[in-house]
N, C-alpha and C positions, 0 to 999 in steps of 0.2 A: 922521444920515442921510448927510451928505457923507463921513464917514469910511468908512462901509460901501461906498459907491460907489468910493471910492479904493482900498480893500482889494481889492474884486472886480477892479478894473482891473489892479492889480499882479499878482494871482494869474493872471489871463488872460494878461498879458504874459509872465510867467515860463513858463507852459505853452506858449505859442507859441514862445518862444525855445528851450525844450527840444526841441520837435518839429522846429524848423528845424535845430538842431545835430545831432540824431539822424539826420535824413533826409539831410543834405548833408555830413556829416563823413567823408570818405574812403570808399574802396571796402571793402565787406565781402565775406567769402567767401560765395558762393551755396550754399544748401543743396542737397544732392543729393536725388533723389527718395526714396531709401531712408531718408535722415535725417528726411524729413517723415512717414514712417510710424512710428507709435508701436509699441512692443513689444507692446501689447495687441491691435493690429489683425492681421488675417490677412495674412501676407506670402507671396509665392510661394517655396516652399522648393526646388522642382525644376522643370525645364522640362516643359512639357506634352508628352505622348506622343500625337501625332496621326498616324493612318494613314488610308488611303483605299482604296476599292473602285472599280474602273472598271466601271461598270454595263454598258457596251457589251460589254466583254470577257467579263463574267460571263454575259450572255445568249448570247453566241457559244459559250462553252466549257462552260457548265453542261449537264449531261445532261438531255435531255427525258425526261419520265416516260412510261411505257407508256400511262398514261391520256391524255396529250396526243396521242400518236400515234393511239390509238383514236378520240379525238375528231375529229382531222383526217380520218381515213378515213370516219367516220360523216358528217361535214359534207360531204365530197366526194361520198359516195353520195347524200345528200339533195339536194345541188345538181344532180347528174346526173338524179335522178328528177324534180325540178321542171322542169328544162330539157326533159325528154322530155314531160311533161304540157303545158307551155307550147307546145311545138311541135305536139303533137296538137291542142290547142285552136285554135291559129292556122290549122292545116289545115282543121279543121271550120268555122271562121268563114269562111274563103275559099270553101269549098264552099257554105255558106249564102248568102254574098253573090252568088256566081255564079248560084245558083238564083233568088234574089230579083230580081236584075237581069234575068234572062232571062224572068221571069214564069212559071216552071214549078212554083211552089208556091202554094198557096192562102193567103189571109190567116190562116186558122186554123192551118195548118201553120207559117206564118211566125212567128206568136205563140208556138207551142210551141218552135220552134227558138230564138227569142230568150230564152225562159224557161230552156231547157236550157243555152244558152251562158252566160247570166248566172250560173246556179248553178255551172257549171264554173269560170268565171272567179273567182267568189267563193271557191270551194273552194281554187283555186290560190293566191289572195292570202292566205287563212287559213293554208295550209301554209307559205308563205314567211314570214309573220309569226311563226309558231310556231318555224320553223327558226332565224330570226334571234334570237328570244328565247332559245332553247336554246343557241345559239352564244355569245351574250353572257354567259349564266349560267355556261357551262362555262369561258369565258375568264376571267371574274371569279374563279371558284373556283380555277382553276389559278394565276392571278396572286396571289391571296391566300395560297395554299399556298406558292408559290415565294418570295414576299416573307417569309412567316413562317419558312421554312427559313433564308433568308439572315439574317434578324434573329437567329434562334436561334444560328446558328453565329458570327455577328459578336459577339453577346454573350459566347459561350464564349471566343472569341479575345481579346476585350477583357479578360475576367477573368483568363484564363490568362497573358497577356502584359503586363498592367498598362497597357493603352492608356487614355488619358483620353477620346479621341473616335475614332470610326470614321465617316468622311464618305464621301459618294458623289461620284464624279467621272465625267464623261462624260454621255451622254444628251443629249436635246434641251435641257432646262433643267437645268443643273448648278449647284449652289450654289458650286462651286469653278471658277474660271477656269483655273487651272493647278495642277499637282501634281508633286511630286518623285517619280520612279519608285521610289526606294529605300524609300519609305513605302507602296508599293502591296501590299496583302495579298489581291488578287483571286485569285491562284493558290491560296493557302491555302483560301479559301472554295470554289473549284472542286473542289479535292481532297476537301474534307469532303463536298460535295454528291455527288461521284462515289462516295465510300465509302458513302454512305447508300443508294444505289439498289440 
């Protein structure tokens, strides 16, 4: 039993001595990053080709569609109609208040006025709500189509030119803080969008 303990101690002493000599015996050449990558692993063969699109410039220069112009005119007409109805309602309400305060209408007439005014006010509120929903839906549809067109053309440019990534720059919340202008493909997208119209 004593011999086994002695043999184990000798083996451990030799192992510690080897590790000590290996660790502290002169400087060794540091491995480069590429030496650490085995030939089996995926190494970067070429630099990435990354370009960007300035979303602010794209919104500024991209052609608005006829649909969006028609939507803007329709929205302006709806707003003008609602303002006119609201103005007429306010005028009628003031007339009612004047008559009610002067005591020139009966309680029965007052009740009819209030019911009529309530219905008109509700109708105006309903029209405003409907117009707001239509505008929101039209805006969403336009944005969806616009973004779809941009994505389609960006995909085409990516495939044709071998870009690895097409990023968005600009706007309120941009994933890129800064960008080199020589990698800006915004004008190419604007030209493609103009050619489509």
